[in-house]
RODREN-294354 format. One line per field, with one value per residue (C-alpha): residue number from 1; residue in three letters; x, y, z. Coordinates in steps of 0.1 Angstrom, whole numbers. Last residue first. Layout:
BEGIN
num = c(NUM, ...)
residu = c(ALA, ...)
c1 = c(X, ...)
c2 = c(Y, ...)
c3 = c(Z, ...)
END
This chain:
BEGIN
num = c(291, 290, 289, 288, 287, 286, 285, 284, 283, 282, 281, 280, 279, 278, 277, 276, 275, 274, 273, 272, 271, 270, 269, 268, 267, 266, 265, 264, 263, 262, 261, 260, 259, 258, 257, 256, 255, 254, 253, 252, 251, 250, 249, 248, 247, 246, 245, 244, 243, 242, 241, 240, 239, 238, 237, 236, 235, 234, 233, 232, 231, 230, 229, 228, 227, 226, 225, 224, 223, 222, 221, 220, 219, 218, 217, 216, 215, 214, 213, 212, 211, 210, 209, 208, 207, 206, 205, 204, 203, 202, 201, 200, 199, 198, 197, 196, 195, 194, 193, 192, 191, 190, 189, 188, 187, 186, 185, 184, 183, 182, 181, 180, 179, 178, 177, 176, 175, 174, 173, 172, 171, 170, 169, 168, 167, 166, 165, 164, 163, 162, 161, 160, 159, 158, 157, 156, 155, 154, 153, 152, 151, 150, 149, 148, 147, 146, 145, 144, 143, 142, 141, 140, 139, 138, 137, 136, 135, 134, 133, 132, 131, 130, 129, 128, 127, 126, 125, 124, 123, 122, 121, 120, 119, 118, 117, 116, 115, 114, 113, 112, 111, 110, 109, 108, 107, 106, 105, 104, 103, 102, 101, 100, 99, 98, 97, 96, 95, 94, 93, 92, 91, 90, 89, 88, 87, 86, 85, 84, 83, 82, 81, 80, 79, 78, 77, 76, 75, 74, 73, 72, 71, 70, 69, 68, 67, 66, 65, 64, 63, 62, 61, 60, 59, 58, 57, 56, 55, 54, 53, 52, 51, 50, 49, 48, 47, 46, 45, 44, 43, 42, 41, 40, 39, 38, 37, 36, 35, 34, 33, 32, 31, 30, 29, 28, 27, 26, 25, 24, 23, 22, 21, 20, 19, 18, 17, 16, 15, 14, 13, 12, 11, 10, 9, 8, 7, 6, 5, 4, 3, 2, 1)
residu = c(MET, PRO, ARG, TRP, GLU, LYS, ASN, PRO, VAL, TRP, ILE, GLY, MET, GLU, ARG, GLU, ARG, ALA, MET, ASN, SER, GLU, ILE, ALA, ALA, LEU, ALA, GLU, GLU, VAL, LEU, GLN, SER, ASP, ILE, GLY, PHE, ILE, GLN, SER, ILE, THR, ALA, HIS, TYR, HIS, ASP, LYS, ILE, ASN, VAL, ASN, LYS, LYS, ARG, GLU, PHE, ASP, THR, GLU, ARG, MET, PHE, THR, LYS, HIS, ILE, TYR, ILE, MET, ARG, SER, LYS, GLU, ILE, LYS, THR, LEU, CYS, LEU, GLY, HIS, MET, SER, ASN, TRP, SER, PHE, SER, ASP, LEU, TRP, TYR, THR, LEU, PHE, ASP, LYS, ASP, SER, VAL, PRO, LYS, ASP, GLN, PHE, ARG, TYR, ARG, TRP, LYS, ARG, GLU, THR, GLN, ASP, PHE, THR, PHE, LEU, GLU, TYR, THR, GLU, GLY, GLU, GLN, ARG, PHE, ASP, VAL, GLU, VAL, GLY, SER, PHE, PRO, THR, LYS, TYR, LEU, ARG, ASN, GLN, ASP, LYS, SER, ILE, GLU, LEU, PRO, GLN, ASN, LEU, LEU, TYR, GLY, PRO, ASP, VAL, LEU, TYR, LYS, LYS, ARG, ASN, MET, ILE, VAL, LEU, LEU, ALA, CYS, HIS, VAL, ARG, LYS, GLY, TRP, ARG, MET, ASP, ALA, MET, VAL, PRO, TYR, CYS, ALA, PHE, GLY, PHE, ASP, ILE, LEU, ILE, THR, GLN, LEU, PHE, PHE, THR, LEU, SER, PHE, CYS, THR, GLY, GLY, LEU, ARG, HIS, SER, VAL, HIS, ASN, ASP, MET, VAL, GLU, TYR, PRO, LEU, ARG, ILE, LYS, VAL, PRO, GLY, ASP, PHE, HIS, LYS, GLN, TYR, LYS, ILE, ILE, LYS, SER, ILE, ASN, GLU, TYR, PRO, PHE, GLN, SER, PHE, TYR, SER, LEU, ILE, GLU, GLU, LEU, LEU, ASP, THR, GLU, SER, LEU, GLY, LYS, GLY, LEU, SER, PHE, HIS, HIS, LYS, PHE, TYR, ASP, VAL, ALA, GLU, ARG, HIS, SER, SER, PRO, ASN, LEU, ILE, ILE, ALA, SER, SER, HIS, MET)
c1 = c(338, 345, 334, 344, 343, 376, 375, 352, 365, 340, 356, 346, 326, 294, 300, 305, 273, 253, 269, 259, 222, 218, 234, 212, 180, 192, 201, 167, 150, 170, 163, 125, 128, 137, 169, 162, 192, 176, 139, 145, 171, 149, 118, 137, 149, 119, 120, 157, 168, 189, 201, 235, 239, 273, 282, 297, 315, 286, 277, 245, 250, 228, 230, 207, 232, 258, 243, 263, 249, 273, 262, 264, 240, 236, 268, 263, 271, 256, 265, 244, 257, 277, 296, 318, 331, 353, 349, 338, 368, 391, 377, 386, 421, 427, 412, 436, 465, 457, 451, 485, 487, 505, 528, 525, 520, 488, 475, 440, 415, 434, 409, 411, 386, 365, 361, 362, 389, 397, 431, 449, 485, 507, 535, 572, 578, 596, 594, 558, 536, 505, 471, 445, 408, 383, 348, 312, 311, 348, 377, 412, 446, 479, 511, 543, 573, 562, 531, 495, 469, 434, 410, 374, 346, 362, 333, 354, 348, 351, 387, 407, 443, 461, 496, 514, 533, 504, 480, 488, 458, 461, 432, 417, 416, 407, 415, 452, 460, 433, 410, 426, 429, 456, 454, 458, 467, 449, 464, 459, 469, 439, 429, 391, 388, 414, 393, 362, 378, 395, 361, 347, 376, 374, 336, 337, 366, 354, 319, 290, 265, 227, 200, 179, 177, 203, 226, 222, 230, 262, 274, 265, 283, 314, 320, 302, 322, 303, 316, 346, 328, 317, 289, 274, 238, 245, 275, 255, 230, 258, 276, 244, 236, 272, 266, 288, 266, 270, 261, 298, 305, 288, 311, 341, 336, 331, 363, 383, 369, 377, 413, 418, 402, 367, 358, 328, 305, 293, 257, 253, 235, 253, 288, 281, 266, 295, 318, 299, 301, 338, 347, 379, 405, 402, 413, 405, 409, 382, 380, 415, 404, 401, 387)
c2 = c(-127, -122, -156, -170, -206, -216, -212, -219, -202, -180, -162, -186, -161, -182, -192, -156, -146, -172, -162, -126, -134, -157, -131, -104, -123, -124, -87, -77, -97, -80, -46, -54, -64, -29, -24, -12, -33, -54, -54, -55, -82, -103, -97, -108, -140, -152, -190, -191, -172, -200, -186, -187, -170, -160, -151, -128, -101, -98, -117, -123, -148, -152, -179, -178, -163, -147, -125, -109, -89, -74, -66, -38, -13, -26, -30, -41, -69, -81, -108, -119, -148, -153, -120, -131, -158, -132, -119, -84, -81, -77, -43, -32, -47, -27, 5, 1, -4, 29, 48, 36, 12, 26, 1, -4, -41, -60, -92, -105, -122, -144, -157, -158, -179, -183, -150, -130, -125, -107, -109, -85, -92, -63, -73, -66, -100, -113, -85, -93, -65, -75, -58, -73, -67, -76, -84, -71, -36, -31, -36, -28, -45, -33, -52, -32, -16, -18, 2, 5, 28, 16, 44, 35, 22, -12, -24, -47, -27, 6, -2, 26, 17, 44, 58, 81, 113, 133, 118, 96, 76, 41, 30, -4, -30, -66, -92, -85, -122, -149, -171, -167, -129, -107, -70, -40, -5, 28, 62, 89, 125, 142, 176, 174, 168, 140, 123, 124, 112, 83, 74, 71, 50, 26, 22, 15, -10, -27, -35, -10, 9, 8, 24, 30, 67, 81, 52, 51, 88, 84, 54, 72, 103, 83, 61, 28, 6, -8, 21, -1, -19, -54, -62, -27, -35, -68, -54, -26, -51, -72, -41, -27, -60, -64, -51, -37, -13, 25, 37, 32, 64, 85, 71, 72, 109, 116, 96, 116, 149, 140, 131, 163, 185, 196, 232, 221, 192, 172, 177, 141, 148, 181, 167, 135, 156, 179, 149, 136, 170, 173, 141, 150, 146, 108, 106, 73, 74, 57, 47, 32, 5, -23, -57)
c3 = c(85, 48, 36, 2, -8, -24, -62, -91, -123, -141, -170, -198, -216, -216, -180, -170, -188, -169, -137, -142, -151, -121, -98, -113, -103, -67, -69, -82, -55, -28, -44, -44, -7, 2, 22, 58, 70, 98, 88, 50, 53, 74, 53, 21, 37, 56, 49, 41, 73, 89, 122, 140, 174, 187, 223, 248, 228, 204, 173, 154, 125, 95, 68, 38, 14, 37, 64, 92, 121, 146, 181, 206, 190, 154, 135, 99, 75, 42, 17, -12, -32, -64, -63, -35, -58, -74, -110, -99, -77, -107, -113, -77, -80, -112, -96, -67, -91, -109, -76, -63, -34, -4, 14, 51, 46, 51, 68, 73, 96, 121, 146, 184, 204, 235, 253, 220, 195, 162, 146, 122, 111, 101, 78, 74, 59, 89, 114, 122, 136, 155, 154, 179, 177, 204, 194, 189, 202, 194, 218, 210, 214, 198, 195, 202, 185, 148, 156, 144, 160, 153, 143, 152, 131, 122, 101, 80, 48, 67, 77, 94, 105, 123, 118, 142, 136, 151, 125, 95, 83, 68, 48, 40, 12, 8, -19, -23, -19, -16, 4, 38, 35, 21, 24, 1, 14, 8, 17, 43, 52, 66, 53, 56, 18, 21, 48, 27, -5, 14, 30, -5, -17, 13, 10, -28, -24, 8, -4, -5, 15, 9, 30, -2, -9, 15, 11, -27, -28, -9, -29, -61, -51, -40, -72, -78, -101, -131, -152, -159, -188, -197, -172, -169, -158, -142, -125, -110, -96, -80, -66, -50, -34, -22, 13, 41, 58, 57, 92, 101, 81, 108, 135, 112, 106, 143, 152, 126, 139, 175, 166, 146, 173, 167, 157, 136, 138, 108, 99, 87, 55, 48, 53, 32, 3, 5, 2, -28, -45, -37, -56, -74, -46, -45, -82, -99, -137, -155, -192, -190, -166, -192, -183)
END
């Protein structure tokens, strides 16, 4: 895959940022901290979903234009209640924060199933650094520190960010009343726009593209769908449901995404996998689950 046809520049998407500002009627005269929290609150309405990515991949299988840039992400959300995966969401959020004058940069993260397979942003504010992660539905800024571990509570779980001297890594865990799970690690090392694009394009060949995955926060719970498995999580409990018999209706009811788009994405998966097999670029790997 060649990325030379596209050059990522987070400062060149003013039209998309203006669209975001107008749609959500962002407040004026807020402090830097309050403004960041308001932006993240509105941005949390964008679900994590790969329906849009799978459909775009089917239409632009061989070229870099398969990535969804900020205006398309914003327009798809307004028109079809779509969101994106970690790359499209992180890049769009970066363009918004830069436009508002925030100092921020993306970092890559390792997860259980691979290295540099997740991304998030670090924001510098009042000489402190904060993790913001729209792909993992962390809709509040999480201060990170080498001096002490940080604990936070989200509507659906607790979050802990630990610094490890060995390797100079930050480790992110989630926890509830019964268990604590390691989710990912990252270093405080900015990834260049060029490398970010390379990782983004590489993500189209991951196993995550072989099944629908959607996640959103709804009131005090997180709803996660992977193929026909659905989990509802809050701080007190988890409820697992098989939605095979009412798959389209469930996604439509919870996410507001039209059943026709769901069907289009399912057909695109079959088409994409067939082409991958023909080209010899599909290599089975460890089963992927983001949550």
